[in-house]
RODO-2510 file (C-alpha; in nm, 4 decimals, decimal comma):
residues 343
     n   res          X          Y          Z
     1     m     9,5866     8,7692     8,2054
     2     t     9,9573     8,9315     8,2268
     3     f    10,0761     9,1627     8,4552
     4     d    10,0241     9,5125     8,4693
     5     a    10,3623     9,6977     8,4570
     6     k    10,2147    10,0081     8,5987
     7     a    10,1012     9,7659     8,9020
     8     m    10,4324     9,6112     8,9274
     9     a    10,5840     9,9113     8,9390
    10     l    10,3399     9,9824     9,2328
    11     v    10,4715     9,6515     9,4312
    12     q    10,8431     9,7642     9,3773
    13     t    10,7797    10,0827     9,5930
    14     r    10,6220     9,9696     9,8579
    15     l    10,8055     9,6848     9,8883
    16     a    11,1390     9,9120     9,9223
    17     h    10,9631    10,1235    10,1384
    18     m    10,8299     9,8606    10,3781
    19     q    11,1405     9,6779    10,3561
    20     r    11,3597     9,9943    10,4541
    21     h    11,1154    10,1221    10,7297
    22     r    10,9463     9,7389    10,8570
    23     d    11,0810     9,7780    11,2304
    24     t    10,9198    10,1465    11,2954
    25     l    10,6044    10,1116    11,0964
    26     v    10,2672    10,1646    11,2366
    27     i    10,0243     9,9934    11,0057
    28     d     9,6058    10,0169    11,0496
    29     g     9,5228     9,7288    10,9499
    30     d     9,1613     9,7578    10,8320
    31     v     9,0408    10,0465    10,6887
    32     h     8,7639    10,1184    10,4183
    33     p     8,8116    10,4552    10,2404
    34     t     8,4987    10,5475    10,0057
    35     q     8,4642    10,8010     9,7571
    36     f     8,1687    11,0336     9,7827
    37     e     8,0649    11,0074     9,4303
    38     a     8,0724    10,6167     9,4768
    39     l     7,8203    10,6077     9,7208
    40     p     7,4102    10,5038     9,6497
    41     p     7,1781    10,8190     9,6663
    42     a     7,0207    10,7589     9,9766
    43     m     7,3795    10,6878    10,1567
    44     a     7,5475    10,9931    10,0082
    45     e     7,1647    11,2351    10,1198
    46     q     7,1816    11,0609    10,4805
    47     v     7,5973    11,1586    10,4707
    48     t     7,5433    11,4718    10,4033
    49     t     7,2571    11,5894    10,6165
    50     d     7,2863    11,3494    10,9011
    51     p     7,5820    11,4716    11,1077
    52     n     7,5668    11,1886    11,3369
    53     y     7,6196    10,9170    11,0488
    54     f     7,8810    10,7519    11,0340
    55     h     7,7904    10,4190    10,8562
    56     g     8,0062    10,4331    10,5356
    57     r     8,1119    10,7742    10,5684
    58     p     8,3389    10,8543    10,2903
    59     l     8,7332    10,8238    10,4246
    60     l     8,9846    10,8946    10,1233
    61     a     9,2180    11,0826    10,0151
    62     d     9,2619    11,4032    10,2425
    63     r     9,0514    11,2696    10,4991
    64     l     9,2303    10,9466    10,5172
    65     l     9,5932    11,0863    10,5324
    66     h     9,4363    11,3708    10,8125
    67     r     9,3277    11,1070    11,0295
    68     m     9,6181    10,8729    10,9926
    69     a     9,8483    11,1784    11,1086
    70     m     9,5944    11,2133    11,3624
    71     a     9,6119    10,8663    11,4705
    72     g     9,9874    10,8527    11,4593
    73     v     9,9447    10,5642    11,1768
    74     d    10,2236    10,5337    10,9027
    75     m    10,0600    10,3443    10,6633
    76     s     9,7013    10,1898    10,6024
    77     l     9,5913     9,8713    10,4735
    78     c     9,2618     9,9893    10,2369
    79     w     9,0056     9,7694    10,1006
    80     q     8,6581     9,8974     9,9624
    81     n     8,3373     9,9502    10,1734
    82     p     8,0736     9,7176    10,1303
    83     a     7,8536     9,9202    10,2950
    84     a     7,8835    10,1441     9,9987
    85     l     7,8538     9,8405     9,7201
    86     p     7,5492     9,7167     9,6766
    87     y     7,4635     9,4074     9,4971
    88     v     7,2243     9,3162     9,2568
    89     e     7,0914     8,9992     9,0778
    90     d     7,3111     9,0022     8,7358
    91     r     7,6626     8,8733     8,8284
    92     a     7,8470     9,0678     8,5810
    93     e     7,7103     9,3930     8,7158
    94     n     7,8109     9,2937     9,0638
    95     f     8,1653     9,2363     8,8908
    96     e     8,1770     9,5564     8,7148
    97     r     8,1131     9,7302     9,0688
    98     l     8,3098     9,5438     9,2449
    99     a     8,5945     9,5884     8,9859
   100     g     8,5412     9,9966     9,0256
   101     a     8,5600     9,9841     9,4024
   102     n     8,8672     9,7908     9,4280
   103     a     9,0060    10,0382     9,1223
   104     r     8,9498    10,3367     9,3340
   105     i     9,1116    10,1386     9,6287
   106     a     9,4309    10,0728     9,3763
   107     e     9,3945    10,5165     9,2051
   108     l     9,4854    10,5741     9,5879
   109     a     9,7412    10,3726     9,6233
   110     h     9,8623    10,5063     9,3259
   111     a     9,8881    10,8767     9,4689
   112     h    10,0043    10,7637     9,8077
   113     p    10,2206    10,4773     9,7218
   114     e    10,4076    10,4958    10,0728
   115     r    10,0852    10,5551    10,3045
   116     v     9,8628    10,2943    10,1506
   117     i     9,8556     9,9425    10,1017
   118     p     9,5599     9,8299     9,8854
   119     a     9,3731     9,5337     9,9404
   120     g     9,1678     9,3830     9,7042
   121     w     8,7873     9,2373     9,7361
   122     t     8,5981     8,9677     9,6187
   123     d     8,2690     8,7288     9,6358
   124     p     8,1973     8,3738     9,4764
   125     k     7,8713     8,4089     9,5311
   126     a     7,7979     8,7632     9,4105
   127     l     8,0231     8,6892     9,1536
   128     g     8,0348     8,3244     9,0550
   129     v     8,3701     8,1108     9,1586
   130     e     8,4768     8,2137     8,7548
   131     g     8,4027     8,5987     8,7990
   132     a     8,5259     8,5639     9,1574
   133     i     8,8606     8,4064     9,0667
   134     a     8,8702     8,6532     8,7623
   135     m     8,8461     8,9552     9,0027
   136     a     9,1050     8,8142     9,2266
   137     e     9,3407     8,8053     8,9394
   138     k     9,2376     9,1596     8,8223
   139     c     9,3325     9,2748     9,2069
   140     v     9,7000     9,1055     9,1890
   141     r     9,8031     9,1510     8,8548
   142     e     9,6427     9,4683     8,7172
   143     f     9,6033     9,6558     9,0803
   144     g     9,9312     9,5296     9,2400
   145     m     9,7505     9,4104     9,5718
   146     p     9,9289     9,1721     9,7953
   147     i     9,6179     9,0520     9,9947
   148     v     9,2361     8,9755     9,8844
   149     k     8,9731     8,9595    10,0860
   150     m     8,6255     8,7631    10,0736
   151     n     8,3625     8,8699    10,3417
   152     p     8,0763     8,5514    10,3942
   153     a     7,9347     8,7367    10,6511
   154     q     7,8212     9,0316    10,4064
   155     n     7,6833     8,7708    10,1331
   156     s     7,5607     8,4964    10,4049
   157     y     7,7706     8,2119    10,2168
   158     p     7,9798     7,9683    10,4671
   159     i     8,3580     8,0627    10,4759
   160     d     8,4714     7,6738    10,4373
   161     d     8,2445     7,6632    10,1403
   162     e     8,4003     7,4675     9,8472
   163     m     8,3217     7,7675     9,6114
   164     v     8,5178     7,9861     9,8355
   165     g     8,8136     7,6851     9,8432
   166     l     8,8520     7,7749     9,4642
   167     v     8,8858     8,0708     9,4863
   168     l     9,1341     8,0665     9,7684
   169     d     9,3542     7,8377     9,5664
   170     r     9,4196     8,1433     9,2543
   171     i     9,4566     8,3794     9,5276
   172     v     9,7489     8,1470     9,6749
   173     a     9,8531     8,0697     9,3247
   174     l     9,8996     8,4567     9,2654
   175     g    10,1274     8,4678     9,5285
   176     a     9,9027     8,7174     9,7212
   177     v     9,7043     8,6455    10,1071
   178     p     9,3547     8,5594    10,1010
   179     a     9,1854     8,7336    10,4035
   180     f     8,8271     8,6705    10,5595
   181     h     8,5814     8,8912    10,7559
   182     f     8,5934     8,6674    11,0303
   183     g     8,3424     8,7556    11,2913
   184     s     8,0639     8,6396    11,5197
   185     d     7,7770     8,9025    11,3551
   186     t     7,6488     8,5956    11,1742
   187     p     7,6678     8,2106    11,1691
   188     f     7,8980     8,1902    10,8515
   189     t     8,2534     8,2243    10,9831
   190     p     8,2840     8,0190    11,2933
   191     p     8,6388     7,9274    11,4110
   192     e     8,6447     7,5765    11,2978
   193     g     8,5772     7,7102    10,9684
   194     l     8,8140     7,9454    10,9361
   195     r     9,0437     7,6426    11,0378
   196     r     8,9242     7,4278    10,7921
   197     v     9,0811     7,7128    10,5573
   198     a     9,3579     7,7815    10,6717
   199     q     9,4371     7,3942    10,6422
   200     r     9,3832     7,3648    10,2739
   201     h     9,7090     7,5747    10,2130
   202     p     9,9064     7,5225    10,5706
   203     d    10,1897     7,6713    10,4508
   204     h    10,0656     8,0071    10,3158
   205     p     9,8758     8,2816    10,5652
   206     v     9,5648     8,3635    10,5950
   207     i     9,4180     8,6494    10,7445
   208     g     9,0948     8,6752    10,9708
   209     v     9,0132     9,0143    11,0066
   210     h     8,8545     9,0830    11,3661
   211     m     8,9363     8,7441    11,5112
   212     g     8,6019     8,6514    11,6283
   213     g     8,4356     9,0612    11,6592
   214     g     8,3046     9,2458    11,3805
   215     g     7,9593     9,3539    11,5330
   216     g     7,8555     9,0577    11,7437
   217     n     7,6600     9,1046    12,0713
   218     f     7,8918     9,0479    12,4142
   219     v     7,6830     8,6933    12,5089
   220     e     7,6994     8,5263    12,1784
   221     a     8,0665     8,6719    12,0588
   222     e     8,2035     8,5110    12,3770
   223     p     8,2395     8,1413    12,2153
   224     i     8,3314     8,2763    11,8968
   225     y     8,6494     8,5089    12,0797
   226     q     8,7382     8,2197    12,2648
   227     g     8,6883     8,0077    11,9962
   228     a     8,9233     8,1921    11,7722
   229     r     9,2212     8,2509    12,0051
   230     q     9,2773     7,9085    12,0562
   231     m     9,2588     7,7910    11,7119
   232     g     9,5140     8,0699    11,5846
   233     l     9,6981     7,9523    11,8875
   234     e     9,7105     7,5852    11,7551
   235     q     9,7056     7,6870    11,3211
   236     s    10,0348     7,8820    11,2482
   237     n     9,9266     7,9868    10,9274
   238     v     9,6589     8,1944    11,0597
   239     f     9,6789     8,6143    11,0792
   240     y     9,4651     8,7953    11,2767
   241     v     9,3845     9,1754    11,2879
   242     l     9,2629     9,3448    11,5678
   243     s     8,9648     9,5479    11,4399
   244     a     8,6269     9,6099    11,5720
   245     i     8,7057     9,3405    11,8684
   246     r     8,6349     9,3962    12,2450
   247     d     8,8537     9,5473    12,4258
   248     a     8,9283     9,2695    12,6690
   249     h     8,9611     9,0249    12,4165
   250     i     9,2316     9,2390    12,2269
   251     e     9,4213     9,2127    12,5880
   252     s     9,3275     8,8875    12,6127
   253     a     9,4805     8,7833    12,2678
   254     l     9,7753     9,0033    12,2867
   255     l     9,8942     8,8451    12,6532
   256     s     9,8227     8,4684    12,4869
   257     y    10,0168     8,5024    12,1882
   258     a    10,3035     8,7084    12,3291
   259     e    10,3444     8,4396    12,5944
   260     a    10,3539     8,1792    12,2967
   261     g    10,6516     8,3421    12,1358
   262     a    10,7243     8,2706    11,7742
   263     p    10,5913     8,2087    11,5461
   264     w    10,2178     8,2848    11,7409
   265     s    10,3285     8,6499    11,8467
   266     g    10,4254     8,7339    11,4892
   267     n    10,0594     8,6398    11,3805
   268     l     9,8617     8,9368    11,5550
   269     a     9,8413     9,3113    11,3798
   270     v     9,6435     9,6043    11,5346
   271     g     9,3863     9,7975    11,2976
   272     s     9,0849    10,0130    11,3534
   273     d     8,8109     9,9115    11,0729
   274     a     8,7373    10,2713    10,9780
   275     p     8,5174    10,4171    10,9149
   276     y     8,3224    10,1896    11,1283
   277     c     8,5401    10,2355    11,4332
   278     d     8,7492    10,5904    11,4914
   279     a     9,1260    10,5247    11,3987
   280     v     9,2649    10,7774    11,6585
   281     y     9,0522    10,6702    11,9485
   282     h     9,1773    10,3089    11,8828
   283     f     9,5662    10,4036    11,8118
   284     g     9,5106    10,6164    12,1176
   285     a     9,3905    10,2727    12,3146
   286     f     9,6277    10,0680    12,1554
   287     r     9,9558    10,2910    12,2599
   288     a     9,8003    10,3238    12,6376
   289     l     9,7373     9,9590    12,6562
   290     f    10,1133     9,8609    12,5237
   291     a    10,2641    10,1141    12,7912
   292     a    10,0721     9,9514    13,0603
   293     l    10,1896     9,6025    12,9576
   294     k    10,5368     9,7151    12,8996
   295     d    10,5012     9,7868    13,2585
   296     g    10,4895     9,4348    13,3134
   297     a    10,5386     9,4095    13,7110
   298     h    10,2889     9,6765    13,7676
   299     y    10,0370     9,5341    13,5382
   300     g     9,8265     9,2424    13,7639
   301     d     9,8461     8,9787    13,4801
   302     p    10,0053     8,6691    13,6629
   303     r    10,1751     8,5870    13,2966
   304     l    10,3294     8,9280    13,3351
   305     d    10,4121     8,8461    13,7056
   306     a    10,6471     8,5538    13,5242
   307     r    10,7875     8,7328    13,2562
   308     p    10,7359     9,1269    13,3712
   309     n    10,9299     9,2413    13,0372
   310     l    10,7249     8,9722    12,7746
   311     f    10,6179     9,3281    12,6299
   312     d    10,9439     9,4975    12,5246
   313     d    10,9787     9,7812    12,2268
   314     e    11,0393     9,4964    11,9741
   315     m    10,7353     9,2900    12,0779
   316     i    10,5214     9,6235    12,0895
   317     a    10,6937     9,7070    11,7519
   318     g    10,5503     9,3731    11,5572
   319     f    10,2206     9,4225    11,7071
   320     m    10,1905     9,8002    11,6254
   321     g    10,3244     9,7059    11,2380
   322     r    10,5982     9,5011    11,1837
   323     n    10,4062     9,1731    11,1801
   324     l    10,1556     9,2899    10,8808
   325     a    10,4458     9,4833    10,7135
   326     d    10,6660     9,1279    10,6985
   327     l    10,3354     8,9282    10,5524
   328     v    10,2891     9,2513    10,2881
   329     i    10,6518     9,2287    10,1977
   330     a    10,6528     8,8054    10,1658
   331     a    10,3355     8,8761     9,9181
   332     d    10,5049     9,1269     9,7240
   333     l    10,8385     8,9413     9,6757
   334     r    10,6073     8,6128     9,5426
   335     i    10,3961     8,8445     9,3384
   336     a    10,7050     9,0275     9,2209
   337     s    10,8775     8,6730     9,1281
   338     l    10,5595     8,5479     8,9642
   339     a    10,6166     8,8891     8,7160
   340     r    10,9406     8,8312     8,6377
   341     a    10,9078     8,4696     8,5429
   342     a    10,5872     8,5536     8,3348
   343     a    10,7821     8,8944     8,1496
***
């Protein structure tokens, strides 16, 4: 498969914009837009008739940009919404459904190249390994996506299964960043599983979305939160997005990673997991927490007693957007280089 010219133009536009504004970008690192017409009929009816229904509520185009403006977000990392994409037994049909969902994210990025970072989605169980690899190639080469995600929780497969590794290998070879739903909501994504995934390509970043959160209950999630933080501080190529994660653990992660310094402090980014969580609420909370941490002398944490200026403007800017911008910039540079070599 060759690199699509339109997709590579999108990569270049995004790359130039992010390089120019990397120091000031606020990025939501986890957003699931959905077109209303793409919803399954039962879900579409519930969304239309039930004002209290938010699971999978459409979030695309005018609503997405409006919510981003309200949240003070410059760019959003967007991938398809798994709640709106039911799989069937037929792998070929699953491939077509997922290809359509990925294509809609790419269309959104083409419409708003300086607001939307499109990320792909593949699934070695629902598509088979060959299909999942083909989907990853489509996401990068045809859609210009710098990140490709797998969700072991959605379809019940271990994060470190060999079929995952084979798809991971291809995503890395394509220059993109592999990402995973990494939560405590199922047994399929333990910290040691993510560690083994990261060790397969130790010089290439791997994203763990939710940092052990993602819907687990407080008691069962606690050891996953603790293990995720400890593992991430030992495995330098693991990058976490702080979305759908308990607020107390957001604070703990930020303090631990800031105190550890580079490269660890460059391995966290904020996110909302919209529409499952509310971006306006969460980015208001992120800003309030950072303002309190910046006033380290009065915060009350012993780590800040020793280093009261730890959360300076540069540190905060990294967590709020620059860290993720640098990850995407590096991926776009790799993809652009591969495209030039293939031309």
